[in-house]
N, C-alpha and C positions, 0 to 999 in steps of 0.2 A: 504494499499500499504506500511506503514512502516512494518507490519508484513512480507509482502513478501520480501522486501530488506533485512530484518533482516535474513531471511531464506536463502536468497543467500550469504549473508556475512558468516553464520554459515558455510554453506557447504565448501565454498572456505578455510576458517580459518581452519577448521576441517581436511580437506584433505591435508592440508600443515603441520599441527602438529602431524598427525597419519601415520607414513609410514606404509604401507603394506595394506592400504584400497584398496578394489576393489569393483566396483559397489555401490560406496557410494552414499546416496542421503538425501536430507532434504525435508520433506514435511510439509505444514502448512494446517492444517484444520481449517480454522478460522471460519467457520460457523457452526462448531461442537461445541455445548456449552459445556464447557466454552473456547473451542478453544483448539487446539493441535499442538504441534510441535513434529515431528518424525525424528530423526536422525538414518539412518541406514546404515550398510556396511558389507560386506562379509570380514572376516580377519580369520588368521590362529588361532587355539584354544589359543596358546602361545601368541599371541597379543591381545587376547580379552580386558584384564585388561587395558593396555594401550590405546586401542582404546576408550573404555568407558570413562577412565579418561580424555582423549582429548576432547571428546565430552563435558563432564561436564566443562572443564576449558574454553572450547569456548564459552559456554553459560554465564559463569560467567564473562568472559572478555568483551563480548558485553554488559552486563548488566551495568558493572562497568565503561568500558572506552568509549564503542561505537565504531562504525567503524572508520576507518582512512578516509579521504576525498577520496582517491583513491579506496578503496573498495566501498563507497557510489557510486562514478561516474560509476564504472564498474557494480555495481549492477542496478543502475538506466537504464544504456543503455540496459542492457539484458532485464528488465522489460519492458522499452519503446518499444523495438523491439518485444517483445513477445505480448504487447497489439496491436501494428499495426498489426502483423500476424495475431492475432485472428479477429481483425476487418475487415480483408479483406477476411476471409473464411467464406462463408454463414453457414456451420454447427457450426461454433465458434461463429457466431453473435447471432444464436439462444440461445446457452448456456449463452453469455453475457446478452442478454435481460431477459432470465429467472432469473439469479442471480440478476439483477438490481430490478426486480420486487419482487423476493422472499424474498431479504434481505434488501429491501428498500434502496439501494444503491444510491449514487449520480450518475448522468449521466456521461457516460465515459469520455467525454472531462474534467469534473471537477475532475474526478479522475487522468486523465493524468497530469493535471496541478498541483494538490496536489503532485503527484509523483516528478514532476520537481522541485517543491519549497521545498522538504524534506531537512532538515539539518542533520549533524551528530548528533546534541543535541537531534532532535526530535526522531532519532532512539534510542539513548541511554535512553531517557525518557521512551519510550514505553517498550523497553527491560527490563529496571529495574523494571518497573511496572509489566510485565508479570512473570519475573523470581524471583521477591523478595520473600523471605522466601518460595522459592517452594521446595518441596521435590520429585522430578520426579521419576517416574517408570522406573527402568532400566530392560529391557528384554534382556536376551542372550539366543540364540538358538544354541545347539550344543552338544556334547557329555558331558553328565552331570558331571561325576567324575572329569575329570581334570578342568571343569570350576567351580564347587563347591570348590575345592582346592584353585584354583586362586582368587576366589572373597570371601574376608573374611567379616564378619558381617552377616547381616540378609539376608539370601539365601532362597528362596522357590522353591522347585523343582517341577515342573508339574509331577503329578502321585503320589506325597507323598499325604498322607491323612492328611488334615487340623484338627486342634483340634476341636472337635464338642461339642456343650454344650449338656448335658444330660438332661433328665427331673428332676434330682434329684439338678441340678444347682440353686442355690438360685435366681440367675438373671432371670431365665426363670421358672415361676411357673408352676406346673403340670397342665394338663388339668383335669377338672371334667368330669366324666363318663356321 
């Protein structure tokens, strides 16, 4: 539940700090090992660098300072309402039950209580652990040439051929016939 709260706070902070975002989302795939956070949005090409920079700063900010009490309270309210909604719909109950069994989660009432008891320090501690020394993958989709010019540093373009090792490469011995 700390990860889900963190997701909500990242989305809110990112949308505030990066103007021009449309269809912005933050997705947390906690059950995909080792877990992943995906921040995405549609932006004009000229704003892509600013949007990526704002997303990176949002993650660093949560890891270093944690959320504000107001952010935590808003995120908690949204999550508790979402859990309540899911628990009241038959189709969602099946998914909740399967998640409990598959991922060996605590019962829903215990998860709800843990969510109610989370503190700013809890969220900051988890965010710092998750994003410590992390070098995230940044993927930008759009017109390649303007984007490549905007993003300095290591840029890999889909469709470009990566450096392949040859049989003569000493790191890869040649196969015997």
